C-alpha positions in Angstrom: 0.0 0.0 0.0 2.9 2.4 0.5 3.4 2.7 -3.3 -0.3 3.2 -3.8 -0.4 6.0 -1.2 2.5 7.7 -2.9 0.6 7.7 -6.2 -2.5 9.0 -4.4 -0.6 11.8 -2.8 0.4 13.1 -6.2 -2.9 12.4 -7.9 -5.3 14.0 -5.6 -6.3 17.4 -4.2 -4.5 18.4 -1.0 -6.4 18.9 2.2 -4.7 22.3 2.4 -6.5 23.4 -0.8 -8.3 26.7 -0.2 -11.4 25.5 -2.1 -11.9 22.5 0.3 -11.6 24.9 3.2 -14.3 27.0 1.7 -16.4 23.9 1.3 -15.9 23.1 5.0 -16.7 26.6 6.1 -19.7 27.2 3.8 -21.0 23.7 3.4 -20.4 22.2 6.8 -23.6 20.1 6.9 -22.8 18.5 3.6 -20.2 16.0 4.8 -16.9 18.0 4.2 -14.1 15.8 3.2 -12.2 14.2 6.1 -9.1 12.0 6.4 -8.6 9.7 3.4 -11.4 11.4 1.6 -9.3 14.5 1.1 -6.9 12.3 -0.9 -9.5 10.9 -3.2 -10.4 12.6 -6.5 -13.6 10.4 -6.4 -14.6 12.0 -3.1 -14.5 15.4 -4.7 -17.1 14.3 -7.2 -19.2 13.0 -4.3 -18.9 16.4 -2.6 -19.9 18.2 -5.8 -23.0 15.9 -6.1 -24.1 16.7 -2.6 -23.8 20.4 -3.1 -25.6 20.3 -6.4 -28.4 18.1 -5.2 -29.0 20.3 -2.2 -29.3 23.5 -4.3 -31.5 21.7 -6.9 -34.2 21.1 -4.4 -34.8 24.9 -4.3 -34.0 25.6 -7.9 -36.7 23.2 -9.2 -39.3 24.1 -6.6 -42.6 25.6 -7.9 -42.8 23.2 -10.8 -45.5 20.6 -10.9 -45.2 17.9 -9.8 -43.1 19.0 -6.9 -41.9 15.5 -6.0 -38.2 15.7 -6.9 -38.0 12.0 -8.0 -40.8 12.5 -10.4 -39.1 15.6 -11.7 -35.9 13.8 -12.3 -37.6 10.9 -14.1 -39.6 13.4 -16.3 -36.4 15.4 -17.1 -34.4 12.3 -18.0 -37.3 11.1 -20.2 -37.3 14.5 -21.9 -33.6 14.3 -22.6 -33.6 10.7 -23.7 -37.0 10.9 -25.6 -37.9 7.4 -24.6 -36.6 4.9 -22.0 -37.5 1.7 -20.1 -37.6 1.5 -16.3 -34.3 -0.3 -16.1 -32.6 2.3 -18.2 -34.0 5.2 -16.2 -33.0 3.5 -12.9 -29.4 3.0 -14.2 -29.1 6.6 -15.5 -30.5 8.1 -12.3 -28.7 5.8 -9.8 -31.9 4.8 -8.2 -33.5 1.4 -7.8 -36.2 0.1 -10.2 -38.9 0.3 -7.5 -38.4 4.0 -7.0 -38.4 4.8 -10.7 -41.5 2.6 -11.2 -43.4 4.5 -8.5 -42.4 7.8 -10.0 -43.5 6.7 -13.5 -46.9 5.5 -12.1 -47.4 9.0 -10.6 -46.4 10.7 -13.8 -48.8 8.5 -15.8 -51.6 9.3 -13.3 -51.0 13.0 -13.8 -51.0 12.6 -17.6 -47.3 13.4 -18.0 -45.9 10.0 -19.1 -47.2 7.2 -21.2 -46.5 3.8 -22.9 -48.8 1.8 -25.2 -47.9 -1.7 -24.2 -46.2 -3.3 -21.2 -42.9 -3.9 -23.0 -42.8 -0.5 -24.7 -40.5 2.2 -23.5 -41.9 5.2 -21.7 -42.3 8.6 -23.4 -43.7 12.0 -22.2 -47.2 13.1 -23.2 -47.6 16.6 -24.7 -48.3 17.8 -21.2 -45.1 16.1 -20.0 -43.1 17.7 -22.8 -44.1 21.1 -21.4 -42.9 20.1 -18.0 -39.7 18.8 -19.6 -39.1 22.1 -21.3 -39.5 24.0 -18.0 -37.1 21.6 -16.2 -34.6 22.0 -19.1 -34.7 25.8 -18.8 -33.8 25.6 -15.1 -31.1 23.0 -15.8 -29.5 25.2 -18.5 -29.3 28.1 -16.1 -27.7 26.0 -13.5 -25.2 24.6 -16.0 -24.2 28.1 -17.0 -23.8 29.0 -13.3 -21.7 25.9 -12.6 -19.3 26.6 -15.5 -19.0 30.3 -14.8 -15.4 31.4 -15.3 -14.4 28.6 -17.6 -13.4 29.1 -21.3 -14.8 27.0 -24.1 -11.4 25.2 -24.4 -11.4 24.4 -20.7 -15.0 23.1 -20.8 -14.0 20.9 -23.7 -11.0 19.5 -21.9 -13.0 18.9 -18.7 -15.7 17.1 -20.6 -13.0 14.8 -22.2 -11.5 14.1 -18.8 -14.8 13.2 -17.3 -15.7 10.9 -20.2 -12.6 8.9 -19.4 -13.2 9.1 -15.6 -16.7 7.8 -16.1 -15.3 4.9 -18.2 -12.8 4.1 -15.4 -15.5 4.3 -12.8 -17.7 2.0 -14.8 -14.9 -0.5 -15.1 -14.2 -0.5 -11.4 -18.0 -1.1 -10.8 -18.0 -4.0 -13.3 -14.9 -5.6 -11.7 -16.5 -5.2 -8.3 -19.8 -6.8 -9.4 -17.8 -9.6 -11.0 -16.1 -10.3 -7.7 -19.4 -10.3 -5.8 -20.9 -12.6 -8.4 -18.0 -15.0 -8.4 -18.2 -15.3 -4.6 -21.9 -16.3 -4.6 -22.7 -20.0 -4.5 -23.1 -21.1 -8.1 -22.0 -17.7 -9.3 -20.2 -17.3 -12.6 -17.0 -15.4 -13.1 -17.1 -12.2 -15.1 -19.6 -9.4 -15.4 -19.2 -7.3 -18.5 -18.9 -3.5 -18.2 -22.4 -2.0 -18.4 -23.0 0.3 -21.3 -23.6 3.9 -20.4 -24.7 7.0 -22.3 -22.3 9.8 -22.1 -24.0 12.9 -20.5 -23.9 16.0 -22.7 -23.8 18.4 -19.8 -21.1 18.7 -17.1 -23.6 18.7 -14.2 -25.1 15.4 -15.5 -21.7 13.9 -15.9 -20.8 14.8 -12.3 -23.9 13.1 -11.0 -23.3 10.0 -13.2 -19.7 9.6 -12.1 -20.7 10.1 -8.4 -23.5 7.5 -8.7 -21.1 4.9 -10.3 -18.5 5.6 -7.6 -21.1 5.1 -4.9 -22.3 1.8 -6.3 -18.8 0.3 -6.6 -17.9 1.6 -3.1 -21.0 0.1 -1.6 -20.4 -3.3 -3.3 -16.8 -3.3 -2.2 -17.4 -2.4 1.4 -20.2 -4.9 1.7 -18.1 -7.7 0.2 -15.0 -7.0 2.4 -16.4 -5.8 5.7 -20.2 -5.9 5.6 -20.2 -2.2 6.3 -22.6 0.0 4.3 -21.7 3.2 2.4 -23.3 5.4 5.0 -21.6 3.5 7.8 -18.3 4.2 6.0 -19.1 7.9 6.1 -19.7 7.7 9.8 -16.5 5.7 10.4 -14.3 8.0 8.2 -15.4 11.0 10.2 -15.0 9.3 13.5 -11.6 8.1 12.6 -10.5 11.5 11.2 -12.0 13.5 14.0 -11.1 11.7 17.2 -13.7 11.9 20.0 -16.1 13.8 17.8 -19.3 14.7 19.5 -22.6 13.2 18.3 -24.0 16.5 17.0 -20.7 17.2 15.2 -21.0 13.8 13.5 -24.6 14.6 12.4 -23.4 17.8 10.8 -20.5 16.3 9.0 -22.3 13.3 7.5 -25.3 15.4 6.3 -28.1 13.3 7.8 -30.8 13.5 10.5 -30.1 12.6 14.1 -32.3 9.5 14.0 -30.4 8.0 11.0 -27.0 8.7 12.6 -28.1 7.3 15.9 -29.4 4.1 14.3 -26.1 3.7 12.4 -24.1 4.2 15.6 -26.3 1.5 17.3 -25.4 -0.9 14.4 -21.7 0.0 14.5 -21.6 -0.3 18.3 -23.4 -3.7 18.2 -20.7 -4.9 15.7 -18.0 -3.7 18.1 -16.7 -1.0 15.8 -17.4 2.1 17.9 -17.9 3.2 21.4 -20.0 6.0 22.8 -18.1 7.7 25.5 -19.6 10.4 27.8 -17.2 13.3 28.4 -16.9 13.8 32.2 -16.5 17.6 31.8 -18.9 18.6 29.1 -21.4 15.8 29.4 -21.3 15.4 25.6 -21.4 11.9 24.1 -18.4 11.4 21.9 -17.7 8.7 19.4 -14.5 6.7 19.3 -13.5 3.7 17.1 -12.6 0.5 18.9 -9.6 -1.5 17.9 -11.8 -3.6 15.6 -13.3 -0.4 14.2 -9.8 0.8 13.4 -9.0 -2.5 11.6 -12.2 -2.4 9.5 -11.7 1.3 8.7 -8.1 0.5 7.6 -9.4 -2.2 5.2 -11.9 0.2 3.7 -9.4 3.0 3.5 -6.8 0.9 1.7 -9.4 -0.3 -0.7 -10.6 3.2 -1.4 -7.1 4.2 -2.2 -6.6 1.2 -4.5 -9.8 2.1 -6.4 -8.8 5.7 -6.6 -5.5 4.8 -8.3 -7.5 2.9 -11.0 -9.9 5.8 -11.3 -7.4 8.7 -11.6 -3.9 7.2 -11.7 -3.8 7.5 -15.5 -3.7 11.3 -15.3 -0.4 12.9 -16.3 1.0 15.6 -14.0 -0.2 18.5 -16.2 -3.6 16.9 -16.6 -3.8 16.5 -12.8 -3.1 20.1 -12.3 -5.7 21.3 -14.8 -8.3 18.9 -13.4 -7.5 20.1 -9.9 -8.1 23.7 -11.1 -11.4 22.8 -12.8 -12.7 20.9 -9.8 -11.7 23.8 -7.5 -13.7 26.2 -9.7 -16.7 23.9 -9.9 -16.8 23.5 -6.1 -16.7 27.3 -5.7 -19.4 27.9 -8.2 -21.6 25.1 -6.8 -21.3 26.6 -3.3 -22.3 30.0 -4.7 -25.3 28.3 -6.4 -26.2 26.7 -3.1 -26.1 30.1 -1.3 -27.9 31.8 -4.2 -30.7 29.2 -4.4 -31.2 29.4 -0.6 -31.8 33.2 -0.9 -33.8 33.0 -4.2 -37.6 33.7 -3.9 -40.0 30.9 -4.9 -40.6 30.9 -8.7 
């Protein structure tokens, strides 16, 4: 792992980077990067996704239907023109059941349709109007996200993200093949899933982040039985020794009940301890020896996958990608602040 960590150190954005400090100061409840996450280019895509998703809730409010999942399905149908449930689920990074429920609601409202059971879904004329409204908001947000970038820089960023998406998809395919080969009666191999290339930067960021999340979830489950959210709790507890419960809630961007249930699960597995501070009375979270071991397994695997994901970048490319990601994070944070202040449409 020593050689891998050396590669990672040169490949990834430093924790001293001013942009990440801005993210921590202005976006504290959105799981600012901690510990090993600061070294992972993949983690910066996850951070961008969280910021963009949060501001989108306000940006797309006022449009009917207001349900965000239904809006996302309608918008994706508008961009793809037609799609089946499985295709929509893959593009959106959601499970088939969620997409099916959203489509049922869209059909009930006269926004989506299909003639026969096996046919792909399309939007009705009424749904096309909604799609146009959603697209107008999305275009404005794309312009805000890319503010300050030249056409040449946007072109290079798009090319880099196409290759990053391909690498992320390969990591996911390899991970799914490992999981399948370990199942009783499973077969080796699981071909790389075909994916459409997004034609907007914001969509590419979401796509890449979704693929990264899927591969990380599969890897953590296979190696340690820990979920992706439990990893977020562990990485913050490991990187912020004796963090208070409310501090943990803020950093993982979740409600108190979810964090509390996760800590119960981690404590039952012998991975964390809740320790009451004798002076302040606050409950603080500490990793047990077993928790440190499990965290180490996941940390090393995250570093390994990040080398595959971004290790192909040449030094000059790394520098330019770092600059682009810095700018995107700054712009996304400004979008978040601006959307919070914007009046309802």
